[in-house]
Each structure stands twice: as structure tokens, then as C-alpha cells.
Legacy VTK file of the C-alpha trace (Angstrom):
# vtk DataFile Version 3.0
C-alpha trace
ASCII
DATASET POLYDATA
POINTS 114 float
2.275 -71.953 17.533
4.264 -68.928 18.628
3.887 -67.223 15.311
0.076 -67.605 15.297
-0.042 -66.036 18.766
2.253 -63.179 17.629
-0.014 -62.596 14.572
-3.132 -62.619 16.702
-1.696 -60.182 19.258
-0.390 -57.935 16.430
-3.850 -57.959 14.904
-5.424 -56.970 18.321
-2.876 -54.179 18.635
-3.800 -53.001 15.112
-7.500 -53.100 16.151
-6.840 -50.916 19.240
-4.717 -48.471 17.178
-7.506 -48.189 14.666
-10.063 -47.643 17.449
-8.055 -44.731 18.765
-7.630 -43.266 15.304
-11.247 -43.637 14.138
-13.365 -43.325 17.405
-10.890 -41.670 19.862
-12.264 -43.676 22.759
-12.357 -47.356 23.623
-15.356 -49.374 24.776
-16.909 -52.720 24.020
-19.034 -51.329 21.120
-16.088 -49.643 19.384
-13.950 -52.801 19.815
-16.702 -54.959 18.452
-17.183 -52.634 15.436
-13.502 -52.405 14.616
-12.777 -56.070 15.136
-15.742 -56.834 12.836
-14.317 -54.653 10.072
-10.737 -55.901 10.388
-11.773 -59.536 10.894
-14.218 -59.394 7.975
-11.648 -57.896 5.633
-9.068 -60.490 6.557
-11.520 -63.362 6.286
-12.709 -62.132 2.935
-9.105 -61.908 1.723
-8.425 -65.443 2.923
-11.575 -66.809 1.295
-10.746 -65.099 -1.991
-7.265 -66.677 -1.974
-8.918 -69.991 -1.262
-11.199 -69.610 -4.251
-8.451 -68.378 -6.625
-5.924 -70.945 -5.541
-8.464 -73.766 -5.866
-8.673 -73.264 -9.632
-12.265 -71.920 -9.741
-11.477 -69.193 -12.282
-8.986 -71.114 -14.367
-11.468 -72.360 -16.888
-13.011 -68.881 -17.263
-9.545 -67.326 -17.718
-8.423 -69.843 -20.237
-11.536 -69.652 -22.313
-11.537 -65.810 -22.171
-8.019 -65.787 -23.409
-8.862 -68.134 -26.302
-11.847 -66.064 -27.463
-10.601 -62.468 -27.019
-6.854 -62.785 -27.864
-5.855 -61.748 -31.406
-4.316 -64.469 -33.556
-0.781 -63.075 -33.512
-0.761 -63.173 -29.626
-2.165 -66.708 -29.204
1.264 -68.149 -28.272
1.843 -65.402 -25.704
-1.617 -65.919 -24.212
-1.128 -69.638 -23.940
2.137 -69.097 -21.949
0.463 -66.804 -19.380
-0.057 -68.273 -15.951
-3.469 -69.173 -14.539
-4.904 -67.509 -11.356
-4.428 -70.700 -9.421
-0.678 -70.686 -10.213
-0.307 -67.090 -9.086
-2.137 -67.411 -5.760
-0.321 -70.341 -4.364
0.445 -69.173 -0.799
-1.431 -70.835 2.090
-4.826 -69.479 2.835
-5.737 -71.382 5.985
-3.711 -69.176 8.425
-5.262 -66.040 6.898
-8.824 -67.397 7.347
-8.037 -68.571 10.856
-6.651 -65.153 11.837
-9.691 -63.393 10.531
-12.097 -65.884 12.146
-10.247 -65.380 15.487
-10.883 -61.678 15.294
-14.552 -62.291 14.541
-14.724 -64.694 17.454
-13.300 -61.926 19.832
-15.967 -59.690 18.380
-18.656 -62.222 19.304
-17.310 -62.448 22.837
-17.398 -58.658 23.150
-20.906 -58.501 21.980
-21.930 -61.322 24.365
-20.409 -59.464 27.277
-21.984 -56.192 26.234
-25.526 -57.649 25.901
-25.468 -59.753 29.007
LINES 1 115
114 0 1 2 3 4 5 6 7 8 9 10 11 12 13 14 15 16 17 18 19 20 21 22 23 24 25 26 27 28 29 30 31 32 33 34 35 36 37 38 39 40 41 42 43 44 45 46 47 48 49 50 51 52 53 54 55 56 57 58 59 60 61 62 63 64 65 66 67 68 69 70 71 72 73 74 75 76 77 78 79 80 81 82 83 84 85 86 87 88 89 90 91 92 93 94 95 96 97 98 99 100 101 102 103 104 105 106 107 108 109 110 111 112 113
């Protein structure tokens, strides 16, 4: 639980640093914009690791290797790892971190428009 809080606070610190670098001033709109960008990128990365680790592209990769590999490299191509074996790290904490940033963006937009 402590590591999740530390990652969340580190992400918020990164968002504030990026706000000062890009915009030069801080207000709710700049916070909402930057937290959307950062949270969206992290959530996208987490979703891509989920799709790749789930084996979605394994069939495509295997069939592409069979079709486009020259005959004298068939043994080497069959020994290559599949994408689901390469991306085997946990994706749920990455998605949760990105969604928490997007949730903070929603709160900031709610406060701004109310």
C-alpha cells in the first residue's frame, strides 16, 4: 500500500514539474491538461502491456514468422520468444496509476466547472 501511495505522489510531483516546464504557471486548467496527458500515456502503456501479455499477438507473430522466414532460418525463428513471453511484468499497477491520474483530472474539472 505504501508503494502505491509513493508512486501516486511521485506521479503528481512529475505532473507539477511538467506544468511549470510547459505552461510556467499553475491553475486548475493546466493541472487538468497535464494530468490528462500523463495519465493517458500511462494508461495506454498499461493497456498495451495487458494486450501483449495476454497473448493476443502470439498467433499473428507465429504465423508471420512461418511465412516470411527463409528456409535456412526456420530453426532460429521457431526458437524466438513470443510477445506474451517478453511482456510478462504486471500490468494492473500501471493501469491503476494511470487511472488515478485521470480521476484526479476529473475532480479538477468538476471543481473548475462548478
